[in-house]
C-alpha positions as CSV (number, residue, x, y, z in Angstrom):
1,M,0.2,0.1,0.3
2,N,2.7,2.5,0.9
3,G,4.4,1.4,-2.6
4,I,1.4,3.0,-4.1
5,W,1.3,6.2,-2.2
6,K,5.0,6.4,-3.2
7,L,4.0,6.1,-6.8
8,I,1.1,8.5,-6.9
9,W,3.1,11.3,-4.5
10,R,6.1,10.4,-7.3
11,I,3.4,10.8,-10.2
12,V,1.9,14.2,-8.1
13,K,5.0,16.1,-8.2
14,L,6.2,14.5,-11.7
15,A,3.2,16.9,-12.9
16,F,3.2,19.6,-10.9
17,I,7.0,20.2,-12.0
18,L,6.3,19.6,-15.9
19,F,3.1,22.1,-15.1
20,V,5.3,25.0,-13.7
21,G,8.0,24.4,-16.5
22,I,6.1,24.6,-19.5
23,S,3.7,27.3,-17.8
24,L,7.1,29.4,-17.5
25,L,8.6,28.3,-20.9
26,M,5.0,29.6,-22.3
27,V,5.2,33.0,-20.6
28,L,8.9,33.4,-21.2
29,L,8.0,32.2,-25.4
30,Y,5.0,34.8,-25.6
31,R,7.3,37.6,-24.0
32,F,9.2,37.7,-27.5
33,V,6.7,36.0,-29.8
34,S,3.4,37.0,-30.5
35,P,0.3,34.3,-29.4
36,P,-0.6,32.7,-33.2
37,V,-4.5,31.9,-31.3
38,T,-5.9,31.3,-28.4
39,W,-8.5,29.0,-27.3
40,L,-11.5,31.4,-27.3
41,M,-11.0,32.0,-31.0
42,I,-11.2,27.8,-31.6
43,T,-13.9,28.1,-29.4
44,R,-15.4,30.5,-31.5
45,G,-14.8,29.2,-34.6
46,F,-16.4,25.8,-34.1
47,E,-19.4,27.8,-32.7
48,R,-19.6,29.6,-36.2
49,K,-19.3,26.5,-37.8
50,A,-22.1,24.8,-35.6
51,D,-24.5,27.8,-36.3
52,G,-24.0,27.1,-40.1
53,K,-21.5,30.1,-40.6
54,E,-18.2,30.0,-42.5
55,W,-15.1,29.7,-39.7
56,K,-13.8,33.3,-39.2
57,I,-10.8,34.3,-37.2
58,D,-9.8,38.2,-38.2
59,K,-6.5,39.0,-36.3
60,H,-4.0,41.0,-37.3
61,W,-0.7,41.7,-35.1
62,V,0.3,45.2,-34.2
63,D,3.0,46.2,-32.5
64,F,2.2,48.7,-29.6
65,D,3.7,51.4,-31.0
66,S,1.4,51.4,-33.7
67,I,-1.7,51.9,-31.7
68,A,-3.1,54.8,-31.3
69,E,-2.8,56.3,-27.6
70,P,-6.0,57.0,-27.1
71,M,-6.9,53.2,-27.2
72,K,-4.2,52.3,-25.0
73,R,-6.0,55.2,-22.4
74,A,-9.2,53.8,-23.4
75,A,-8.8,50.1,-22.8
76,V,-7.2,51.2,-19.2
77,A,-10.6,54.0,-18.6
78,A,-12.8,51.3,-19.6
79,E,-11.4,47.9,-17.9
80,D,-8.6,48.7,-15.0
81,Q,-8.0,52.1,-14.4
82,K,-5.4,51.1,-11.8
83,F,-3.4,49.2,-14.3
84,L,-0.4,50.5,-14.1
85,A,-0.1,50.7,-10.1
86,H,-1.2,46.9,-9.3
87,Y,0.9,43.7,-9.8
88,G,-1.5,41.7,-11.3
89,F,-5.0,41.7,-9.2
90,D,-7.0,44.8,-7.7
91,F,-8.3,43.6,-4.8
92,A,-10.7,46.5,-4.3
93,A,-12.6,46.1,-7.4
94,M,-12.7,42.1,-6.8
95,E,-14.3,42.4,-3.4
96,K,-16.8,45.3,-5.1
97,A,-17.7,43.0,-7.8
98,I,-18.4,40.0,-5.4
99,D,-20.3,42.0,-3.2
100,K,-22.6,43.5,-6.3
101,N,-22.7,39.8,-7.6
102,A,-24.0,38.9,-3.9
103,H,-27.1,40.9,-4.8
104,S,-27.5,40.8,-8.7
105,H,-28.3,38.2,-11.1
106,K,-26.0,40.1,-13.6
107,L,-22.6,39.1,-13.0
108,I,-20.1,41.5,-13.5
109,G,-16.2,41.3,-13.5
110,G,-13.8,42.6,-11.1
111,S,-10.6,41.1,-13.4
112,T,-7.9,43.6,-14.2
113,I,-6.2,43.7,-17.5
114,S,-3.2,41.2,-16.8
115,Q,-5.7,38.7,-15.5
116,Q,-7.8,38.7,-18.4
117,T,-4.4,38.6,-20.6
118,A,-3.5,35.6,-19.1
119,K,-7.1,34.0,-18.9
120,N,-7.5,35.3,-22.8
121,V,-3.6,33.8,-24.0
122,F,-3.5,30.6,-21.6
123,L,-6.5,29.5,-20.7
124,W,-9.7,28.0,-21.9
125,P,-13.3,30.2,-21.6
126,G,-15.3,29.1,-19.0
127,R,-16.0,30.2,-15.1
128,S,-14.8,27.4,-12.9
129,Y,-12.3,27.8,-9.7
130,V,-10.2,25.4,-11.5
131,R,-9.5,27.8,-14.0
132,K,-9.6,30.8,-11.8
133,A,-6.3,29.2,-10.0
134,F,-5.0,29.3,-13.6
135,E,-5.5,32.5,-14.0
136,A,-4.2,33.9,-11.0
137,W,-0.8,31.5,-11.5
138,F,-0.3,32.9,-15.3
139,T,-1.2,36.4,-14.0
140,M,1.5,36.5,-11.4
141,L,3.9,35.1,-13.8
142,I,3.2,37.6,-16.7
143,E,3.6,40.5,-14.1
144,V,7.2,39.1,-13.4
145,F,8.5,38.5,-16.7
146,W,6.4,41.0,-19.0
147,S,6.3,44.4,-18.9
148,K,3.0,46.6,-18.3
149,K,3.8,47.7,-21.9
150,R,4.2,44.6,-23.2
151,I,0.6,43.1,-21.4
152,M,-1.1,45.8,-22.7
153,E,0.4,45.2,-26.3
154,V,-0.9,41.4,-25.8
155,Y,-4.1,42.4,-24.7
156,L,-5.2,45.1,-27.8
157,N,-3.8,42.6,-30.1
158,E,-6.2,38.8,-28.7
159,I,-9.0,40.4,-26.9
160,E,-12.4,39.7,-28.7
161,M,-14.2,42.6,-30.5
162,G,-16.6,41.5,-32.6
163,D,-18.3,37.7,-34.3
164,G,-14.8,36.8,-35.5
165,I,-12.9,40.1,-35.1
166,Y,-9.6,39.8,-32.6
167,G,-7.7,42.4,-31.8
168,I,-7.0,45.9,-32.1
169,E,-6.0,46.4,-36.0
170,A,-9.0,44.1,-37.1
171,A,-11.2,45.7,-35.0
172,A,-10.3,49.3,-36.4
173,Q,-10.4,47.7,-40.2
174,N,-13.3,46.3,-39.0
175,Y,-15.3,49.0,-37.9
176,Y,-13.8,52.2,-39.4
177,H,-11.9,51.1,-42.3
178,K,-8.4,52.2,-40.5
179,H,-5.2,51.6,-39.0
180,A,-5.5,51.1,-35.5
181,S,-2.6,54.0,-35.1
182,Q,-5.5,56.3,-36.4
183,L,-7.9,55.6,-34.2
184,S,-9.6,58.9,-32.7
185,K,-10.5,59.1,-28.6
186,R,-14.6,58.5,-29.4
187,E,-13.7,55.8,-31.9
188,S,-11.4,54.2,-28.8
189,A,-13.4,54.7,-26.6
190,A,-16.5,53.5,-28.8
191,I,-14.2,50.3,-29.0
192,A,-13.3,50.4,-25.7
193,S,-17.5,50.1,-24.6
194,I,-18.4,46.9,-26.8
195,F,-15.4,44.7,-24.3
196,P,-17.8,43.3,-21.9
197,N,-20.5,41.8,-25.0
198,P,-18.4,42.0,-28.1
199,L,-20.8,39.4,-29.5
200,H,-24.1,41.5,-29.4
201,W,-22.6,44.9,-29.3
202,S,-21.5,46.9,-31.8
203,P,-19.3,50.6,-31.5
204,T,-20.1,51.6,-34.6
205,N,-24.3,50.9,-34.1
206,P,-24.4,51.4,-30.5
207,D,-27.9,50.9,-28.2
208,Y,-27.9,52.9,-25.3
209,R,-25.9,51.4,-23.0
210,V,-23.3,51.0,-25.2
211,R,-23.6,55.0,-25.8
212,H,-23.9,55.4,-22.2
213,H,-20.4,53.2,-21.6
214,Q,-18.5,55.2,-24.2
215,Y,-19.7,58.2,-22.5
216,L,-18.5,57.0,-19.3
217,I,-15.0,55.7,-20.7
218,L,-14.3,59.4,-22.7
219,K,-15.2,60.6,-19.2
220,N,-12.3,58.8,-17.3
221,M,-9.9,59.3,-20.0
222,R,-10.0,62.7,-19.5
223,R,-9.6,61.8,-15.4
224,L,-6.3,59.4,-16.0
225,G,-3.2,61.0,-15.2
226,P,0.0,60.7,-17.8
227,M,0.4,57.0,-18.7
228,D,4.1,56.0,-19.0
229,F,3.9,52.5,-20.5
């Protein structure tokens, strides 16, 4: 019996070492190499096929300096106003989200841009405590091994921005027929306003919720201080 437990313990230790090693390797690799595809993109592609649509992953990587400054500011204003100050987690925002979710059927998130980047790049879609634990692990790794500039660059290149549309360059082309470097403040705020629900909201055909969200983002953009990446 002791031999079985020793074997199980060895397997667990080996699995743990492999997981840590592979996750570190992936994080270090993506510090320099652009992530080619994510689990969400693949999942959405199969969902489109199931709905009788064609496979679509519209994604065009652009460097950090090729993204308009207002778009970076809009992302921070919309999703994580303490992005440059925290180390991956905004515990005050998380506590606020937990409190609101306890009294509402409509769930809201308290994830930082770092957490969202970790989830988008390394993990699968869905909600579970296991995935949240992995998300925390990868968030800590990218905060240690990536710069804030790299996190923002990857975030804006991988985030879902419409049906089959991923990243800011594809969004700028689809919605405004221009490059990501040419987006104005209002266009940037409009795109950021659909981040919570990109499959059903549109920056160019907004309903009252999107327009209100855009207004709040523009307001927050003016309040933000200098953003030194």
